[in-house]
N, C-alpha and C positions, 0 to 999 in steps of 0.2 A: 349689731352694734359693736364697735371696737372696744376692746378692754383697755384699761389704763396701761397695761404692759405693752400692748400693741402700739398705743399712742407714743409711749416713751421710746419704743424702738424706732418708730418713724421719725421722731424728733432727733434721735441720735444721728440720723442721716440728713434730714432736711435743714438742720441748723448749721450745717457745714457750708463754708463759703464756696461758691461755685457749683453747688448741687441744685439743679432745677428738676422739673418733671422728666426731662429726657434722660438725664443721668440716673435719676431714681428708677425709672422704668427699666433701664438697661441692667442695673444692679439686681432688681427683682428677677428679671429674665435669666440672668447669669446664675443666681444662687437659689432661686425657687421661692423664697418667702423672706419677709423682713427680718425675722430672727436669724436666719442663716446669713443674711447680708451683714448684720451687726457682728456676728460671730466670726466672719471671714477675716476682716482686718487687713491692714498693711499691703503686703505683696499681692495677695489675691485680688484686692480691689483694683490694683493697677493693671490687671489683665482684662479689665472691662474697657471697651472703647470709650475714649473721651476722658479717662481718668489718668492724669499724669501726676508728677510729684507735687504740684501745687494743690490740686484737689485732694490728693491723698493726705497731705499735711492738714488741710481743712477738716477732713473727716476725723483724723486722729486727734485734732484739737478739741472736739466735742466730747465732753465727759458726762458722767451721770450728774455731776454738780451743775453743769450747763443746762441739762434737761430740767433739773429741779428748779433752777432759777426761772426758766421760761414758764413752767407750770405754775409756780408761785405768783408770777406777775399776771398770768392769765386769770387766776382766781381773784387777784386783787382788782383787776379791771372788769370783772364780770364777763370774761370772754370764754366761750365754749370752743373746744377743738373737735372738728368732725372729720371722719374719713369716709371713703366711698361705701363703707359697710353700714353707715348710719342711715336710717330711713329718711331723714330730712336733708341729706346731702342732695343738691340739685341733680335730678336724674339725667337731664340732658348733658350736664357737665361730665358725667361718667363716660359718655360716648367719645370724648375727645382723646386723641392720641396723646396729647400733652395735658391730660387731666391732672390737676394738682393732687398730690397724695394726701394733703391735709389742708383744711381751710379753718381760719379763725373767724369766729362769729360773735359780734355783740348784738344783743337783741335776740330775736328768735326767728329761725327759718321754719316754715311749715311745709307739709307735703303739698298743700295747694299752691305753693310758690313754683311748682313745676310748670304752671301756665304763666310764664313770665314773658314780657316783651321788653327788649332793650330800647332805650331812647338815648341818642347821642347827638352832639352838635357843638357849636363853637362856644368857647368861654366868652369871647368878645362878640356878643351877638346883638342884633337889633331888637327893638321893641316888638316887631312882628315875630321874630324868632322866640322870644320869651313868651309871648302870648300863645303861640301855637304849641310850644312845649308844655305849658301849664294846661292848655286845653286838652291835648291828647293824653297827658298824664291823668287828668280827671276822667276823660272818656274811658280809658283803659281800666283805671282803678275802679270806676263805678260798674264796669261790665264784669269785674271779677278777676282781671289779670293783675299780676304783680309787675310793677314797673321797675326794671333794673337799669341803673345808670351809674355814673362814676363819682358822684358827690362833688363835682367841680363847680366852679362859678358858671353863671350863664345858663345854658340849656339844661345841663344836668340838674342844677338846683331847682329850676322851674318845674321840671318833670317830676322830681321827687315831691315837691310841694303840691302839685296838681293832684297826684295820686292820693296823698294823705288827706288833703282838703275834701276830696270826694268820698272819703271813708274807705279807701283802698289801701293796699300794701305796697311797700317799695323796698328795694335792696340797693344799698350804696356800696359799690365795689371799689376798694381803695388801692392806690398804687404805692402804698407804704404800709408799715406795720400799724396795728391798732393801738399802740401805746400813745402815739401822737397823730391825731387825724389831720388831714389836709383837704381844703384850706382852713386855716384857723377861724376865719370869719363865719364858717358854717357850723360852728360848735353847737349853736342852738338847734339847727336842723338835725345834726347827728344825734343830739340828746333826745329830740322828739321821736326820731325813728326807733331808737333803742329802748327808751323808757315808756313810751305810750303804746307799746306792742303793735306798732304800725309796720314792722318789718325787721330788717337786720342790716348791720354794717359788716362787710365781709372782706377778708384779705387772705391771700395764700402765703404772705410773707411773714417771717418771724416778727414778733411784737415790736422790737426796737428798730426795725428797718426804716431808714430815713427815705424821704422822697427823692427819686432820681428819674431823669427823663426816660431811661430805658424801661422803667417799671410800668409806664403807661401802656405800652404795647401789650405787655403780658396781662395787665389788668383788663384791657379792652377785649382780649380773647375770652376772658371769663364772662364779661357782660354778654357778649354774643353767644358764647358756649352754653350758658345756662338758660338762654331764651329760645322761644319758638321762632322769633324773628326780630329784626332790628329796624327801628324807625330813625332815619337821619332827618333832623329838623332843619338845621341851617349849618352850612359848612362851606368854607372857601375851598379853592382848588387844592391847596396844600394842607388841608385840615387833617388832623389825626383821626377824625370821624370817618374819613374815607378809608383809612386803614382798617377800622372796625368793620366797615361795610364789606371790604374784601375778605376779612377773616370770616365774617358771617357766611359769605358765599362759599368759601372753602369748607366751612362746617355744615354745609347744606341747610342753612337757615334762610328764611325769606328776608329780603331787603326791601324796605319801604322808604320812600323819600317824599317830603313835602315840597311842592314847587315854590320857588321864591321869585322875587322881583328880578326881571331879566337884566336890569342894569346895576344890580347889587353884587359887589365882589364876594360878599358873605353868602350869597346863594349860588355862586358859580359851581361849587362842588356838588350841591344837591341836584341842581338842574342837569349837570353832566351825568350824574348817577341815573337819573330818569332816562336820559338819552341812551345810556348803555344797558338799560333793561330793568332797573329798579322799578318797583310798583309805585306809580303816581298815587299819592295819598292825600285826600282832602277831608275824609271823614272815617269814622270807625268801620263802617261797612266795607270800605275799600280794603281794609286789613282783614276783616273776618272772612271774606270770600276767598282768601288765599291761605287760610290757616287750617284747611282740611276739616276733620271731624270736630276739633275744638272750636273752630270758628262757626261751624254749623250749629253746634250745641248752644253756644252763647247767643248767636243770632236768633235761634228759636226761643230762648228765654226772653230776649229783648222784645221779640214780636208778641209773645204771650202776655208780657207785662205792659206793653205800650197802650196808650189811650187811643181814642179815635183819632183819625187824621187831624194834624195840627191846624189851628187857625193861622192866619198870616201874622207873623211876629210884629210887635209894635215898635221895635227898635231899628227899623229900616228907614232909609231915606225915601223920598217920594218916588224916585225912578225905580228903586228896587221893589217897593211895594206894588207899583203898577205892573211890573214885569211878573212878579211872583203871583199876583192875583190872576193875571192872564193865563199863566201855566196851570194854576190850580183849577181854574174853571174850564179851560179849553183843552187841556192835555199837552203833551210834548209838542214842541214846535222848533223849526229851524230858526236860526238867528235872524235871517231876513224876514221870515214870516212874523216874528216877534216885533220887528221894527215896523212893519206894515200895520200889524194889529194894534199897536200902541201909539203909533204916530211919532215914535222917537227916532232920532238919528242912529244909524247903525253903530257908529263909534260909541255912543252912549250905552247902547244895548250890550255891546261886547264887554265894555268896562264893568257895567253893573252885573252881568252874568258871571264874570270872573269872581267878583266879590261874593255873590250868592253861592257859588260853588264852594269857595273857601270857607264860608260860614256854615256850610252843611245843609242849606235849604234847597239846593238844586243839584241834580245829577247831570253831568255832561255825557251824552251818548255819541257814538261815531257819527261823523258827518255834520258836526256843529249843531246837533239837535240837543235841546235842553228839556228836562222834565222836572216837575215839582216833586220834592221828596216829602211824602206825607208824614214820615216819622223822623225828621231831621233831628 
């Protein structure tokens, strides 16, 4: 665990304008440790790649009084400062080349938050997108994962709520300082996360840092960096969520994507991700099978706690009920065999099976074969 003096020394550097994780890392590499960096000063700083007169002036402008002010504001806001030496610092985040030297936390991070899954998507999303974000937030939260997202409107908000409503934990990563959270209409959500011990609100930025477009890319690398994988729910072709997906790939994290309507511009990005190799995701099991030992452990717990195979759900329409009953009683079938068996038109069967897959009641196998999921 970092000492107060170590935190003060880190703040002496990170509060300077123009100093991010890359410059911070180069300073540590050049001088050996944080105390030596602080002691070096002036001319010696400028010998480090990337530090010119402007950044040097920013470093020299940070005084002990500046640090005192930041620490006093943190205490007033109930914000904790964590370094990579703290046991609750997200372990996956430590693996990043551009790991933040310091993170600000409102609420509480736990060691169990190491099993986090990021959920990202459009702010201007459809009802389908909101529904799936809340659904998967709940599925992941109930299974014991921590849901990490960006606290923004739309998909982010729905995923945070889904996790908490299911009794799980969530982390909202901000693209601004924690003195003024964004967006303001999510004040109640942020309060719930921090005050009900449902998770944490996190930022790498000094407390009074205002929202800027450039901060979102940095924030997104933290969402993916602290997670085992990232689920993209709904995204257009130029969505920032696709940048998060690319960052996740570069960080060797799994990328999952929920298929969207083929004629919806807001699903064009997610559908393209699937075409490029993202894991097509319709249910929790689709994610667990790609999460190695963690996925196997959680799947084992789910299997052990699961009841006997489900009965046919009561909230399906007549066509879905007929098809699901056929699969449950007669086993997996090709879509043409289903049409013959039930007497339905092929088009109706295909449409209904798509909905049953999305609802998690049916698994699609290679060759247009569908199987009843007994523990959907």
